[in-house]
C-alpha positions as CSV (number, residue, x, y, z in Angstrom):
1,M,86.4,104.0,68.5
2,N,86.7,107.6,69.5
3,T,90.7,107.6,70.4
4,T,90.9,111.0,71.2
5,L,90.9,112.0,74.7
6,S,88.5,114.4,75.1
7,I,86.3,113.3,78.5
8,L,82.2,114.2,77.6
9,R,82.2,114.1,81.7
10,E,84.4,112.8,85.0
11,Y,82.2,112.3,88.2
12,E,82.6,111.3,92.0
13,A,79.5,108.7,92.6
14,R,78.5,107.0,95.7
15,I,76.9,103.6,95.0
16,P,74.4,102.0,97.8
17,C,75.6,98.5,98.5
18,A,74.0,95.9,100.9
19,G,74.0,98.4,103.6
20,V,76.9,100.6,102.6
21,T,78.3,103.1,100.7
22,L,81.3,102.6,98.5
23,Q,83.1,105.3,96.6
24,A,83.9,105.7,92.8
25,D,84.9,107.8,90.1
26,V,83.3,107.5,86.5
27,A,85.2,109.2,83.5
28,I,83.2,108.8,80.3
29,P,84.6,110.1,76.9
30,A,82.6,111.3,73.9
31,G,81.4,108.8,71.7
32,A,81.9,105.8,74.2
33,E,80.5,102.2,73.7
34,G,81.7,100.2,76.3
35,M,82.5,100.9,79.6
36,V,85.5,99.4,82.1
37,I,84.4,98.1,85.3
38,F,88.3,98.3,88.1
39,A,88.6,95.5,91.0
40,H,91.6,96.3,92.5
41,G,93.9,94.3,94.3
42,S,93.9,93.8,98.0
43,G,94.7,96.7,100.2
44,S,94.2,98.6,97.1
45,S,91.9,101.1,96.3
46,R,90.0,103.5,93.3
47,L,92.9,105.2,93.5
48,S,95.3,102.9,92.6
49,P,98.1,104.9,90.5
50,R,98.3,101.7,88.4
51,N,95.0,101.0,87.6
52,R,94.7,104.7,86.9
53,R,97.4,104.7,84.5
54,V,95.5,101.8,82.8
55,A,92.6,104.0,83.1
56,A,94.0,106.3,81.5
57,E,94.7,104.4,78.4
58,M,91.3,103.0,77.9
59,H,90.2,106.7,77.4
60,R,92.2,107.2,74.8
61,K,90.4,104.1,72.5
62,G,87.1,105.9,73.8
63,L,86.2,103.4,76.3
64,A,84.7,104.8,79.7
65,T,85.7,103.8,82.6
66,L,84.4,103.2,87.0
67,L,86.7,102.8,89.6
68,F,85.2,102.2,92.4
69,D,86.7,100.9,96.3
70,L,85.5,97.7,96.9
71,L,85.4,98.5,100.8
72,T,84.5,100.8,103.0
73,P,87.1,103.1,104.6
74,G,86.1,100.9,108.0
75,E,86.0,97.5,106.1
76,A,89.9,98.6,104.6
77,A,91.1,100.1,108.1
78,S,90.0,96.1,109.7
79,E,91.2,94.5,106.9
80,A,94.4,95.8,106.8
81,Q,94.9,94.5,110.8
82,T,92.6,91.5,110.4
83,G,93.4,90.1,106.8
84,A,89.6,88.9,106.4
85,L,88.4,90.1,103.6
86,R,91.2,89.9,101.0
87,F,90.4,86.2,100.2
88,N,87.0,86.7,100.5
89,I,85.9,86.2,96.3
90,P,82.5,85.6,96.9
91,F,81.7,88.8,99.3
92,L,84.0,91.0,96.5
93,A,82.3,89.5,93.7
94,E,78.8,90.3,95.2
95,R,80.3,94.0,95.4
96,L,81.1,93.7,91.7
97,V,78.1,92.6,90.7
98,S,75.7,95.3,92.8
99,V,78.0,97.7,91.4
100,T,77.3,96.6,87.9
101,G,73.9,96.8,88.9
102,W,74.5,100.4,89.8
103,A,75.8,101.3,86.5
104,R,73.2,99.9,84.7
105,R,70.6,102.0,86.2
106,E,72.8,105.0,85.6
107,N,71.6,107.7,83.0
108,Q,75.1,108.3,82.0
109,L,76.4,104.8,82.0
110,R,73.3,101.9,81.4
111,K,73.3,101.8,77.5
112,L,77.3,101.3,77.5
113,A,78.6,97.9,76.9
114,I,80.4,96.5,80.4
115,G,83.7,94.6,80.7
116,Y,85.7,94.0,83.5
117,F,89.6,94.6,84.5
118,G,90.8,92.9,87.9
119,A,94.4,93.1,89.9
120,S,95.5,90.9,91.6
121,T,93.0,89.5,94.6
122,G,90.4,92.0,92.5
123,A,91.1,89.5,89.0
124,A,89.1,86.2,91.0
125,A,86.2,88.8,91.7
126,A,85.9,89.4,88.0
127,L,86.3,86.8,87.5
128,A,83.4,85.0,89.5
129,A,81.3,88.4,89.1
130,A,81.5,88.0,85.4
131,A,80.6,83.9,86.4
132,A,77.3,85.1,87.3
133,M,76.4,87.9,84.6
134,P,76.5,86.5,81.3
135,Q,75.9,90.2,80.1
136,I,79.3,90.7,80.9
137,Q,81.3,91.3,77.4
138,A,85.3,91.1,78.6
139,V,87.6,90.6,81.1
140,A,91.0,91.3,81.5
141,S,93.2,91.2,84.4
142,R,96.7,92.0,85.7
143,G,98.7,89.9,87.5
144,G,95.7,88.2,88.7
145,R,95.1,85.5,91.5
146,T,92.7,84.1,89.3
147,D,93.4,80.9,91.7
148,L,91.0,82.1,93.4
149,A,87.7,82.0,91.5
150,G,87.9,78.4,91.5
151,E,85.7,76.8,89.4
152,M,83.6,79.7,88.5
153,V,86.3,80.5,86.2
154,K,84.4,77.3,83.9
155,R,81.1,79.4,83.8
156,V,83.2,82.8,81.9
157,D,82.1,83.3,78.8
158,A,83.4,86.4,78.3
159,P,85.8,86.4,75.9
160,T,89.1,86.9,79.0
161,L,92.6,88.1,78.5
162,L,95.2,87.3,81.3
163,I,98.4,89.7,81.5
164,V,101.0,88.7,83.5
165,G,105.0,89.5,83.9
166,E,107.2,87.0,83.2
167,L,109.4,87.0,86.3
168,D,106.1,86.1,88.3
169,H,106.6,82.7,88.4
170,P,103.7,81.6,90.6
171,V,101.1,83.7,89.3
172,I,102.1,82.2,85.8
173,Q,100.9,78.7,86.9
174,W,97.9,79.9,88.8
175,N,97.1,81.5,84.8
176,E,97.8,78.4,83.0
177,K,95.7,76.7,85.0
178,T,93.1,79.1,84.5
179,M,93.6,79.0,81.2
180,E,92.5,75.3,80.7
181,Q,89.7,76.2,82.7
182,L,88.7,79.4,80.6
183,P,85.6,77.9,77.8
184,G,85.5,80.7,75.3
185,I,87.9,82.7,73.7
186,K,90.8,83.7,76.2
187,H,95.0,84.7,75.8
188,L,97.3,84.8,78.0
189,S,99.7,87.6,77.7
190,L,103.3,87.5,79.3
191,I,105.3,91.1,79.6
192,Q,109.1,90.7,79.4
193,G,111.0,91.8,81.7
194,A,107.5,92.4,84.5
195,S,107.3,91.4,88.2
196,H,104.1,91.1,89.8
197,L,104.2,94.9,90.3
198,F,104.9,96.0,86.9
199,E,107.5,98.3,88.1
200,E,109.7,97.8,85.4
201,P,110.4,100.6,83.0
202,G,107.7,100.1,80.0
203,T,105.6,97.5,81.3
204,L,102.5,98.6,83.0
205,E,102.5,100.5,79.4
206,K,102.7,97.3,78.2
207,V,99.3,96.0,80.2
208,A,97.3,99.2,79.4
209,E,98.0,99.0,75.8
210,L,96.9,95.3,75.7
211,A,93.8,95.4,77.9
212,A,92.9,98.8,76.1
213,S,93.1,97.1,72.6
214,W,91.3,93.6,74.3
215,F,88.3,95.9,75.8
216,E,88.1,97.9,72.2
217,L,87.8,95.0,70.1
218,Y,84.9,93.1,72.2
219,L,83.2,96.2,73.9
220,R,80.2,96.6,71.3
221,N,77.1,98.4,72.3
222,S,74.4,96.4,71.1
223,I,71.4,98.2,73.3
224,P,69.7,100.7,71.2
């Protein structure tokens, strides 16, 4: 894939989804064959600085990215007060599936192979959506609450990379259980010296490198 940083196009998008509109940011490097759709964790948004840093590494690998808000501003404000949606994985996965359908119809994106990158609760949504969409070609998660995807992980055929900080002990246990249930190609990477948010020097960079390399390997455009 193209490893330069030259971006063919960057634009904002408004994605209709079940009666609401979701905000999104799209970046497409020249010659991109694959695209990674990001699913952020609870209390976050498409502006997540961690996901943005991971996306930048994707661009260096020649991968397009789509970062979007899983919730509308009104839903996010309500969620901050009630916590009613953060663990509603079927709801979040449905949003991700809808956004994927939009990307499949978007002229600039429709021919790109698609992968999912999920963080925290967004990782569970990514796995659940991948279980429902066999055309998803790869999944990666950062500090993922993969346990929240439940039995759905047994239907994920896409090669799946689980990245967890070695100090994030509860999440390690949940991801090890997910590894047992995933039926296809899979790998669990523990980042040395990292806690849940990968705030330690160099740890988020390692996440970005691993995830981007995973997608570079498995996202191949087979659409003529």
